[in-house]
mmCIF file of the N, C-alpha and C atoms, coordinates in Angstrom:
data_MODEL
# 
_entry.id   MODEL 
# 
loop_
_atom_site.group_PDB 
_atom_site.id 
_atom_site.type_symbol 
_atom_site.label_atom_id 
_atom_site.label_alt_id 
_atom_site.label_comp_id 
_atom_site.label_asym_id 
_atom_site.label_entity_id 
_atom_site.label_seq_id 
_atom_site.pdbx_PDB_ins_code 
_atom_site.Cartn_x 
_atom_site.Cartn_y 
_atom_site.Cartn_z 
_atom_site.occupancy 
_atom_site.B_iso_or_equiv 
_atom_site.pdbx_formal_charge 
_atom_site.auth_seq_id 
_atom_site.auth_comp_id 
_atom_site.auth_asym_id 
_atom_site.auth_atom_id 
_atom_site.pdbx_PDB_model_num 
ATOM 1   N N  . MET A 1 1  ? 21.899 189.405 27.793 1.00 0.00 ? 1  MET A N  1 
ATOM 2   C CA . MET A 1 1  ? 21.678 189.197 26.402 1.00 0.00 ? 1  MET A CA 1 
ATOM 3   C C  . MET A 1 1  ? 21.763 187.568 26.946 1.00 0.00 ? 1  MET A C  1 
ATOM 4   N N  . TRP A 1 2  ? 20.925 187.049 26.019 1.00 0.00 ? 2  TRP A N  1 
ATOM 5   C CA . TRP A 1 2  ? 20.783 185.441 26.172 1.00 0.00 ? 2  TRP A CA 1 
ATOM 6   C C  . TRP A 1 2  ? 20.910 184.602 25.015 1.00 0.00 ? 2  TRP A C  1 
ATOM 7   N N  . LYS A 1 3  ? 21.645 183.777 24.816 1.00 0.00 ? 3  LYS A N  1 
ATOM 8   C CA . LYS A 1 3  ? 21.605 183.179 23.448 1.00 0.00 ? 3  LYS A CA 1 
ATOM 9   C C  . LYS A 1 3  ? 20.429 182.908 22.491 1.00 0.00 ? 3  LYS A C  1 
ATOM 10  N N  . ASN A 1 4  ? 19.445 182.177 23.159 1.00 0.00 ? 4  ASN A N  1 
ATOM 11  C CA . ASN A 1 4  ? 18.292 181.929 22.854 1.00 0.00 ? 4  ASN A CA 1 
ATOM 12  C C  . ASN A 1 4  ? 17.235 182.858 22.861 1.00 0.00 ? 4  ASN A C  1 
ATOM 13  N N  . ASN A 1 5  ? 17.492 184.354 22.706 1.00 0.00 ? 5  ASN A N  1 
ATOM 14  C CA . ASN A 1 5  ? 16.389 185.123 22.769 1.00 0.00 ? 5  ASN A CA 1 
ATOM 15  C C  . ASN A 1 5  ? 15.413 185.134 21.657 1.00 0.00 ? 5  ASN A C  1 
ATOM 16  N N  . LYS A 1 6  ? 14.367 185.590 22.110 1.00 0.00 ? 6  LYS A N  1 
ATOM 17  C CA . LYS A 1 6  ? 13.167 185.698 21.337 1.00 0.00 ? 6  LYS A CA 1 
ATOM 18  C C  . LYS A 1 6  ? 13.354 186.416 20.093 1.00 0.00 ? 6  LYS A C  1 
ATOM 19  N N  . PHE A 1 7  ? 13.804 187.594 20.510 1.00 0.00 ? 7  PHE A N  1 
ATOM 20  C CA . PHE A 1 7  ? 13.997 188.605 19.320 1.00 0.00 ? 7  PHE A CA 1 
ATOM 21  C C  . PHE A 1 7  ? 15.172 188.061 18.309 1.00 0.00 ? 7  PHE A C  1 
ATOM 22  N N  . PHE A 1 8  ? 15.892 187.229 18.520 1.00 0.00 ? 8  PHE A N  1 
ATOM 23  C CA . PHE A 1 8  ? 16.717 186.781 17.243 1.00 0.00 ? 8  PHE A CA 1 
ATOM 24  C C  . PHE A 1 8  ? 15.997 185.291 16.940 1.00 0.00 ? 8  PHE A C  1 
ATOM 25  N N  . THR A 1 9  ? 15.449 184.589 17.668 1.00 0.00 ? 9  THR A N  1 
ATOM 26  C CA . THR A 1 9  ? 14.805 183.454 16.948 1.00 0.00 ? 9  THR A CA 1 
ATOM 27  C C  . THR A 1 9  ? 13.621 183.733 16.117 1.00 0.00 ? 9  THR A C  1 
ATOM 28  N N  . SER A 1 10 ? 12.896 184.675 16.506 1.00 0.00 ? 10 SER A N  1 
ATOM 29  C CA . SER A 1 10 ? 11.813 185.114 15.476 1.00 0.00 ? 10 SER A CA 1 
ATOM 30  C C  . SER A 1 10 ? 12.278 185.804 14.150 1.00 0.00 ? 10 SER A C  1 
ATOM 31  N N  . LYS A 1 11 ? 13.877 186.314 14.123 1.00 0.00 ? 11 LYS A N  1 
ATOM 32  C CA . LYS A 1 11 ? 14.084 186.455 12.923 1.00 0.00 ? 11 LYS A CA 1 
ATOM 33  C C  . LYS A 1 11 ? 15.291 185.243 12.384 1.00 0.00 ? 11 LYS A C  1 
ATOM 34  N N  . LYS A 1 12 ? 15.262 184.344 12.717 1.00 0.00 ? 12 LYS A N  1 
ATOM 35  C CA . LYS A 1 12 ? 15.770 183.246 12.486 1.00 0.00 ? 12 LYS A CA 1 
ATOM 36  C C  . LYS A 1 12 ? 17.039 183.285 12.774 1.00 0.00 ? 12 LYS A C  1 
ATOM 37  N N  . LYS A 1 13 ? 17.832 184.221 13.578 1.00 0.00 ? 13 LYS A N  1 
ATOM 38  C CA . LYS A 1 13 ? 18.903 184.168 13.775 1.00 0.00 ? 13 LYS A CA 1 
ATOM 39  C C  . LYS A 1 13 ? 19.753 183.669 15.064 1.00 0.00 ? 13 LYS A C  1 
ATOM 40  N N  . GLU A 1 14 ? 20.968 183.630 15.306 1.00 0.00 ? 14 GLU A N  1 
ATOM 41  C CA . GLU A 1 14 ? 21.397 183.327 16.600 1.00 0.00 ? 14 GLU A CA 1 
ATOM 42  C C  . GLU A 1 14 ? 22.313 184.049 17.170 1.00 0.00 ? 14 GLU A C  1 
ATOM 43  N N  . LEU A 1 15 ? 21.943 184.726 18.827 1.00 0.00 ? 15 LEU A N  1 
ATOM 44  C CA . LEU A 1 15 ? 23.189 185.513 19.130 1.00 0.00 ? 15 LEU A CA 1 
ATOM 45  C C  . LEU A 1 15 ? 24.432 184.775 19.250 1.00 0.00 ? 15 LEU A C  1 
ATOM 46  N N  . THR A 1 16 ? 25.100 185.147 18.508 1.00 0.00 ? 16 THR A N  1 
ATOM 47  C CA . THR A 1 16 ? 26.735 184.925 17.821 1.00 0.00 ? 16 THR A CA 1 
ATOM 48  C C  . THR A 1 16 ? 27.349 185.730 19.259 1.00 0.00 ? 16 THR A C  1 
ATOM 49  N N  . LYS A 1 17 ? 28.496 185.043 19.290 1.00 0.00 ? 17 LYS A N  1 
ATOM 50  C CA . LYS A 1 17 ? 29.453 185.875 19.974 1.00 0.00 ? 17 LYS A CA 1 
ATOM 51  C C  . LYS A 1 17 ? 30.095 186.833 19.661 1.00 0.00 ? 17 LYS A C  1 
ATOM 52  N N  . ARG A 1 18 ? 29.904 186.934 18.241 1.00 0.00 ? 18 ARG A N  1 
ATOM 53  C CA . ARG A 1 18 ? 30.431 188.305 17.270 1.00 0.00 ? 18 ARG A CA 1 
ATOM 54  C C  . ARG A 1 18 ? 29.652 189.659 17.376 1.00 0.00 ? 18 ARG A C  1 
ATOM 55  N N  . ILE A 1 19 ? 28.156 188.818 17.277 1.00 0.00 ? 19 ILE A N  1 
ATOM 56  C CA . ILE A 1 19 ? 27.009 189.963 17.210 1.00 0.00 ? 19 ILE A CA 1 
ATOM 57  C C  . ILE A 1 19 ? 26.788 190.293 18.762 1.00 0.00 ? 19 ILE A C  1 
ATOM 58  N N  . ALA A 1 20 ? 26.976 189.746 19.774 1.00 0.00 ? 20 ALA A N  1 
ATOM 59  C CA . ALA A 1 20 ? 27.096 190.472 21.162 1.00 0.00 ? 20 ALA A CA 1 
ATOM 60  C C  . ALA A 1 20 ? 28.536 191.135 21.347 1.00 0.00 ? 20 ALA A C  1 
ATOM 61  N N  . LYS A 1 21 ? 29.811 190.695 20.977 1.00 0.00 ? 21 LYS A N  1 
ATOM 62  C CA . LYS A 1 21 ? 30.547 191.587 21.319 1.00 0.00 ? 21 LYS A CA 1 
ATOM 63  C C  . LYS A 1 21 ? 30.704 192.886 20.664 1.00 0.00 ? 21 LYS A C  1 
ATOM 64  N N  . THR A 1 22 ? 30.148 192.849 19.286 1.00 0.00 ? 22 THR A N  1 
ATOM 65  C CA . THR A 1 22 ? 29.879 194.157 18.380 1.00 0.00 ? 22 THR A CA 1 
ATOM 66  C C  . THR A 1 22 ? 28.751 195.046 18.881 1.00 0.00 ? 22 THR A C  1 
ATOM 67  N N  . LEU A 1 23 ? 27.789 194.406 19.774 1.00 0.00 ? 23 LEU A N  1 
ATOM 68  C CA . LEU A 1 23 ? 26.637 195.092 20.088 1.00 0.00 ? 23 LEU A CA 1 
ATOM 69  C C  . LEU A 1 23 ? 27.388 195.842 21.721 1.00 0.00 ? 23 LEU A C  1 
ATOM 70  N N  . LEU A 1 24 ? 28.166 195.481 22.075 1.00 0.00 ? 24 LEU A N  1 
ATOM 71  C CA . LEU A 1 24 ? 28.523 195.607 23.445 1.00 0.00 ? 24 LEU A CA 1 
ATOM 72  C C  . LEU A 1 24 ? 29.467 196.757 23.485 1.00 0.00 ? 24 LEU A C  1 
ATOM 73  N N  . GLU A 1 25 ? 30.291 196.666 22.144 1.00 0.00 ? 25 GLU A N  1 
ATOM 74  C CA . GLU A 1 25 ? 31.232 197.580 22.286 1.00 0.00 ? 25 GLU A CA 1 
ATOM 75  C C  . GLU A 1 25 ? 30.468 198.972 21.081 1.00 0.00 ? 25 GLU A C  1 
ATOM 76  N N  . LYS A 1 26 ? 30.029 198.485 19.985 1.00 0.00 ? 26 LYS A N  1 
ATOM 77  C CA . LYS A 1 26 ? 29.351 199.796 19.243 1.00 0.00 ? 26 LYS A CA 1 
ATOM 78  C C  . LYS A 1 26 ? 27.908 200.213 19.434 1.00 0.00 ? 26 LYS A C  1 
ATOM 79  N N  . GLY A 1 27 ? 27.280 198.965 20.222 1.00 0.00 ? 27 GLY A N  1 
ATOM 80  C CA . GLY A 1 27 ? 25.878 199.410 20.350 1.00 0.00 ? 27 GLY A CA 1 
ATOM 81  C C  . GLY A 1 27 ? 25.098 199.223 19.231 1.00 0.00 ? 27 GLY A C  1 
ATOM 82  N N  . LYS A 1 28 ? 25.851 198.593 17.996 1.00 0.00 ? 28 LYS A N  1 
ATOM 83  C CA . LYS A 1 28 ? 25.043 198.155 16.748 1.00 0.00 ? 28 LYS A CA 1 
ATOM 84  C C  . LYS A 1 28 ? 25.502 197.203 15.945 1.00 0.00 ? 28 LYS A C  1 
ATOM 85  N N  . CYS A 1 29 ? 25.054 196.344 15.441 1.00 0.00 ? 29 CYS A N  1 
ATOM 86  C CA . CYS A 1 29 ? 25.905 195.390 14.656 1.00 0.00 ? 29 CYS A CA 1 
ATOM 87  C C  . CYS A 1 29 ? 24.717 195.337 13.428 1.00 0.00 ? 29 CYS A C  1 
ATOM 88  N N  . LYS A 1 30 ? 25.780 195.412 12.086 1.00 0.00 ? 30 LYS A N  1 
ATOM 89  C CA . LYS A 1 30 ? 24.951 194.600 10.843 1.00 0.00 ? 30 LYS A CA 1 
ATOM 90  C C  . LYS A 1 30 ? 24.553 193.195 10.741 1.00 0.00 ? 30 LYS A C  1 
ATOM 91  N N  . VAL A 1 31 ? 23.650 193.035 10.587 1.00 0.00 ? 31 VAL A N  1 
ATOM 92  C CA . VAL A 1 31 ? 23.105 191.459 10.546 1.00 0.00 ? 31 VAL A CA 1 
ATOM 93  C C  . VAL A 1 31 ? 22.350 191.408 8.827  1.00 0.00 ? 31 VAL A C  1 
ATOM 94  N N  . THR A 1 32 ? 22.664 190.305 8.571  1.00 0.00 ? 32 THR A N  1 
ATOM 95  C CA . THR A 1 32 ? 22.253 189.725 7.327  1.00 0.00 ? 32 THR A CA 1 
ATOM 96  C C  . THR A 1 32 ? 21.307 188.868 6.927  1.00 0.00 ? 32 THR A C  1 
ATOM 97  N N  . LYS A 1 33 ? 20.305 188.770 6.415  1.00 0.00 ? 33 LYS A N  1 
ATOM 98  C CA . LYS A 1 33 ? 19.398 187.710 5.880  1.00 0.00 ? 33 LYS A CA 1 
ATOM 99  C C  . LYS A 1 33 ? 18.311 187.307 7.454  1.00 0.00 ? 33 LYS A C  1 
ATOM 100 N N  . LEU A 1 34 ? 17.951 189.057 8.037  1.00 0.00 ? 34 LEU A N  1 
ATOM 101 C CA . LEU A 1 34 ? 17.165 188.449 8.737  1.00 0.00 ? 34 LEU A CA 1 
ATOM 102 C C  . LEU A 1 34 ? 15.601 188.181 8.436  1.00 0.00 ? 34 LEU A C  1 
ATOM 103 N N  . TYR A 1 35 ? 14.873 187.527 8.900  1.00 0.00 ? 35 TYR A N  1 
ATOM 104 C CA . TYR A 1 35 ? 13.513 186.733 8.562  1.00 0.00 ? 35 TYR A CA 1 
ATOM 105 C C  . TYR A 1 35 ? 12.346 187.633 8.752  1.00 0.00 ? 35 TYR A C  1 
ATOM 106 N N  . SER A 1 36 ? 11.431 187.977 7.931  1.00 0.00 ? 36 SER A N  1 
ATOM 107 C CA . SER A 1 36 ? 10.366 188.463 8.416  1.00 0.00 ? 36 SER A CA 1 
ATOM 108 C C  . SER A 1 36 ? 8.838  187.614 8.441  1.00 0.00 ? 36 SER A C  1 
ATOM 109 N N  . LYS A 1 37 ? 8.665  187.395 9.474  1.00 0.00 ? 37 LYS A N  1 
ATOM 110 C CA . LYS A 1 37 ? 7.286  186.754 9.646  1.00 0.00 ? 37 LYS A CA 1 
ATOM 111 C C  . LYS A 1 37 ? 6.213  187.070 8.615  1.00 0.00 ? 37 LYS A C  1 
ATOM 112 N N  . LYS A 1 38 ? 6.017  188.160 8.507  1.00 0.00 ? 38 LYS A N  1 
ATOM 113 C CA . LYS A 1 38 ? 5.008  188.982 7.675  1.00 0.00 ? 38 LYS A CA 1 
ATOM 114 C C  . LYS A 1 38 ? 5.224  188.931 6.265  1.00 0.00 ? 38 LYS A C  1 
ATOM 115 N N  . THR A 1 39 ? 6.131  188.918 5.506  1.00 0.00 ? 39 THR A N  1 
ATOM 116 C CA . THR A 1 39 ? 6.543  188.835 4.210  1.00 0.00 ? 39 THR A CA 1 
ATOM 117 C C  . THR A 1 39 ? 6.846  187.394 3.578  1.00 0.00 ? 39 THR A C  1 
ATOM 118 N N  . GLY A 1 40 ? 7.588  186.766 4.825  1.00 0.00 ? 40 GLY A N  1 
ATOM 119 C CA . GLY A 1 40 ? 8.219  185.378 4.624  1.00 0.00 ? 40 GLY A CA 1 
ATOM 120 C C  . GLY A 1 40 ? 9.673  185.769 3.937  1.00 0.00 ? 40 GLY A C  1 
ATOM 121 N N  . LYS A 1 41 ? 9.820  186.821 3.572  1.00 0.00 ? 41 LYS A N  1 
ATOM 122 C CA . LYS A 1 41 ? 11.350 187.067 3.271  1.00 0.00 ? 41 LYS A CA 1 
ATOM 123 C C  . LYS A 1 41 ? 12.295 187.615 4.181  1.00 0.00 ? 41 LYS A C  1 
ATOM 124 N N  . THR A 1 42 ? 13.698 187.787 3.543  1.00 0.00 ? 42 THR A N  1 
ATOM 125 C CA . THR A 1 42 ? 14.714 188.025 4.029  1.00 0.00 ? 42 THR A CA 1 
ATOM 126 C C  . THR A 1 42 ? 15.145 189.145 3.992  1.00 0.00 ? 42 THR A C  1 
ATOM 127 N N  . TYR A 1 43 ? 16.100 190.088 4.894  1.00 0.00 ? 43 TYR A N  1 
ATOM 128 C CA . TYR A 1 43 ? 16.271 191.265 4.987  1.00 0.00 ? 43 TYR A CA 1 
ATOM 129 C C  . TYR A 1 43 ? 17.623 191.914 5.568  1.00 0.00 ? 43 TYR A C  1 
ATOM 130 N N  . ASP A 1 44 ? 18.273 192.706 5.806  1.00 0.00 ? 44 ASP A N  1 
ATOM 131 C CA . ASP A 1 44 ? 19.590 193.513 6.135  1.00 0.00 ? 44 ASP A CA 1 
ATOM 132 C C  . ASP A 1 44 ? 19.118 194.741 6.738  1.00 0.00 ? 44 ASP A C  1 
ATOM 133 N N  . ALA A 1 45 ? 19.724 194.511 7.911  1.00 0.00 ? 45 ALA A N  1 
ATOM 134 C CA . ALA A 1 45 ? 19.544 195.787 8.948  1.00 0.00 ? 45 ALA A CA 1 
ATOM 135 C C  . ALA A 1 45 ? 20.456 195.907 10.194 1.00 0.00 ? 45 ALA A C  1 
ATOM 136 N N  . ASN A 1 46 ? 20.494 196.862 10.689 1.00 0.00 ? 46 ASN A N  1 
ATOM 137 C CA . ASN A 1 46 ? 21.528 197.079 11.817 1.00 0.00 ? 46 ASN A CA 1 
ATOM 138 C C  . ASN A 1 46 ? 20.265 196.862 13.079 1.00 0.00 ? 46 ASN A C  1 
ATOM 139 N N  . ILE A 1 47 ? 21.317 195.749 14.086 1.00 0.00 ? 47 ILE A N  1 
ATOM 140 C CA . ILE A 1 47 ? 20.649 195.495 15.404 1.00 0.00 ? 47 ILE A CA 1 
ATOM 141 C C  . ILE A 1 47 ? 21.272 196.384 16.353 1.00 0.00 ? 47 ILE A C  1 
ATOM 142 N N  . VAL A 1 48 ? 20.243 197.083 17.234 1.00 0.00 ? 48 VAL A N  1 
ATOM 143 C CA . VAL A 1 48 ? 20.700 198.343 17.962 1.00 0.00 ? 48 VAL A CA 1 
ATOM 144 C C  . VAL A 1 48 ? 20.234 197.800 19.413 1.00 0.00 ? 48 VAL A C  1 
ATOM 145 N N  . LEU A 1 49 ? 21.396 197.820 20.022 1.00 0.00 ? 49 LEU A N  1 
ATOM 146 C CA . LEU A 1 49 ? 20.999 197.564 21.447 1.00 0.00 ? 49 LEU A CA 1 
ATOM 147 C C  . LEU A 1 49 ? 20.102 198.745 22.342 1.00 0.00 ? 49 LEU A C  1 
ATOM 148 N N  . ASP A 1 50 ? 19.017 198.386 22.932 1.00 0.00 ? 50 ASP A N  1 
ATOM 149 C CA . ASP A 1 50 ? 18.393 199.522 23.325 1.00 0.00 ? 50 ASP A CA 1 
ATOM 150 C C  . ASP A 1 50 ? 18.122 199.245 25.310 1.00 0.00 ? 50 ASP A C  1 
ATOM 151 N N  . ASP A 1 51 ? 19.317 199.551 25.920 1.00 0.00 ? 51 ASP A N  1 
ATOM 152 C CA . ASP A 1 51 ? 19.491 199.279 26.966 1.00 0.00 ? 51 ASP A CA 1 
ATOM 153 C C  . ASP A 1 51 ? 18.817 200.293 27.923 1.00 0.00 ? 51 ASP A C  1 
ATOM 154 N N  . THR A 1 52 ? 17.666 200.029 28.880 1.00 0.00 ? 52 THR A N  1 
ATOM 155 C CA . THR A 1 52 ? 16.353 200.789 29.284 1.00 0.00 ? 52 THR A CA 1 
ATOM 156 C C  . THR A 1 52 ? 16.742 200.820 30.739 1.00 0.00 ? 52 THR A C  1 
ATOM 157 N N  . GLY A 1 53 ? 17.700 199.984 31.246 1.00 0.00 ? 53 GLY A N  1 
ATOM 158 C CA . GLY A 1 53 ? 18.372 200.164 32.725 1.00 0.00 ? 53 GLY A CA 1 
ATOM 159 C C  . GLY A 1 53 ? 17.349 198.595 33.329 1.00 0.00 ? 53 GLY A C  1 
ATOM 160 N N  . ASP A 1 54 ? 16.570 198.175 32.712 1.00 0.00 ? 54 ASP A N  1 
ATOM 161 C CA . ASP A 1 54 ? 15.363 197.110 33.154 1.00 0.00 ? 54 ASP A CA 1 
ATOM 162 C C  . ASP A 1 54 ? 16.251 196.025 33.241 1.00 0.00 ? 54 ASP A C  1 
ATOM 163 N N  . LYS A 1 55 ? 15.488 194.856 34.216 1.00 0.00 ? 55 LYS A N  1 
ATOM 164 C CA . LYS A 1 55 ? 16.310 193.528 34.015 1.00 0.00 ? 55 LYS A CA 1 
ATOM 165 C C  . LYS A 1 55 ? 16.659 192.754 32.749 1.00 0.00 ? 55 LYS A C  1 
ATOM 166 N N  . TYR A 1 56 ? 16.127 193.205 31.847 1.00 0.00 ? 56 TYR A N  1 
ATOM 167 C CA . TYR A 1 56 ? 15.906 192.827 30.312 1.00 0.00 ? 56 TYR A CA 1 
ATOM 168 C C  . TYR A 1 56 ? 16.660 193.831 29.566 1.00 0.00 ? 56 TYR A C  1 
ATOM 169 N N  . VAL A 1 57 ? 17.705 193.121 28.294 1.00 0.00 ? 57 VAL A N  1 
ATOM 170 C CA . VAL A 1 57 ? 17.902 194.305 27.513 1.00 0.00 ? 57 VAL A CA 1 
ATOM 171 C C  . VAL A 1 57 ? 17.004 194.012 25.961 1.00 0.00 ? 57 VAL A C  1 
ATOM 172 N N  . ASN A 1 58 ? 16.959 195.220 25.279 1.00 0.00 ? 58 ASN A N  1 
ATOM 173 C CA . ASN A 1 58 ? 15.671 195.383 24.112 1.00 0.00 ? 58 ASN A CA 1 
ATOM 174 C C  . ASN A 1 58 ? 16.412 195.476 22.976 1.00 0.00 ? 58 ASN A C  1 
ATOM 175 N N  . TYR A 1 59 ? 16.053 195.163 21.729 1.00 0.00 ? 59 TYR A N  1 
ATOM 176 C CA . TYR A 1 59 ? 16.901 195.479 20.656 1.00 0.00 ? 59 TYR A CA 1 
ATOM 177 C C  . TYR A 1 59 ? 16.058 196.104 19.811 1.00 0.00 ? 59 TYR A C  1 
ATOM 178 N N  . LYS A 1 60 ? 16.346 196.709 18.853 1.00 0.00 ? 60 LYS A N  1 
ATOM 179 C CA . LYS A 1 60 ? 15.536 197.765 17.589 1.00 0.00 ? 60 LYS A CA 1 
ATOM 180 C C  . LYS A 1 60 ? 16.108 196.987 16.582 1.00 0.00 ? 60 LYS A C  1 
ATOM 181 N N  . LEU A 1 61 ? 15.214 197.507 15.593 1.00 0.00 ? 61 LEU A N  1 
ATOM 182 C CA . LEU A 1 61 ? 15.812 197.526 13.926 1.00 0.00 ? 61 LEU A CA 1 
ATOM 183 C C  . LEU A 1 61 ? 16.095 198.947 13.527 1.00 0.00 ? 61 LEU A C  1 
ATOM 184 N N  . GLU A 1 62 ? 17.517 198.866 12.721 1.00 0.00 ? 62 GLU A N  1 
ATOM 185 C CA . GLU A 1 62 ? 17.572 200.323 12.254 1.00 0.00 ? 62 GLU A CA 1 
ATOM 186 C C  . GLU A 1 62 ? 17.953 200.055 10.542 1.00 0.00 ? 62 GLU A C  1 
ATOM 187 N N  . PHE A 1 63 ? 16.975 200.583 10.053 1.00 0.00 ? 63 PHE A N  1 
ATOM 188 C CA . PHE A 1 63 ? 17.185 199.903 8.212  1.00 0.00 ? 63 PHE A CA 1 
ATOM 189 C C  . PHE A 1 63 ? 18.013 200.746 7.741  1.00 0.00 ? 63 PHE A C  1 
ATOM 190 N N  . PHE A 1 64 ? 18.514 200.171 6.249  1.00 0.00 ? 64 PHE A N  1 
ATOM 191 C CA . PHE A 1 64 ? 19.318 201.174 5.948  1.00 0.00 ? 64 PHE A CA 1 
ATOM 192 C C  . PHE A 1 64 ? 18.869 202.132 4.660  1.00 0.00 ? 64 PHE A C  1 
ATOM 193 N N  . ASN A 1 65 ? 19.473 203.256 4.445  1.00 0.00 ? 65 ASN A N  1 
ATOM 194 C CA . ASN A 1 65 ? 18.423 203.992 3.278  1.00 0.00 ? 65 ASN A CA 1 
ATOM 195 C C  . ASN A 1 65 ? 18.843 203.500 2.141  1.00 0.00 ? 65 ASN A C  1 
ATOM 196 N N  . LYS A 1 66 ? 17.861 203.202 1.314  1.00 0.00 ? 66 LYS A N  1 
ATOM 197 C CA . LYS A 1 66 ? 17.887 202.755 0.011  1.00 0.00 ? 66 LYS A CA 1 
ATOM 198 C C  . LYS A 1 66 ? 18.183 203.906 -0.550 1.00 0.00 ? 66 LYS A C  1 
ATOM 199 N N  . LYS A 1 67 ? 19.014 204.048 -1.750 1.00 0.00 ? 67 LYS A N  1 
ATOM 200 C CA . LYS A 1 67 ? 19.375 205.237 -2.709 1.00 0.00 ? 67 LYS A CA 1 
ATOM 201 C C  . LYS A 1 67 ? 18.951 204.771 -4.227 1.00 0.00 ? 67 LYS A C  1 
# 
């Protein structure tokens, strides 16, 4: 996990100690105000740690069900 990760910088977020700790402990972390390049708006989602066993870790987004 790198502080200046391309996934987080593209969402205009920083990989903080809190996010890193939650990802390592629970495998996912709720993050608010993630930026979308496509729409120019922000949204909330869970970031899910996707460790494939390779050299680098990947992240996926898990969106909330709207009621």
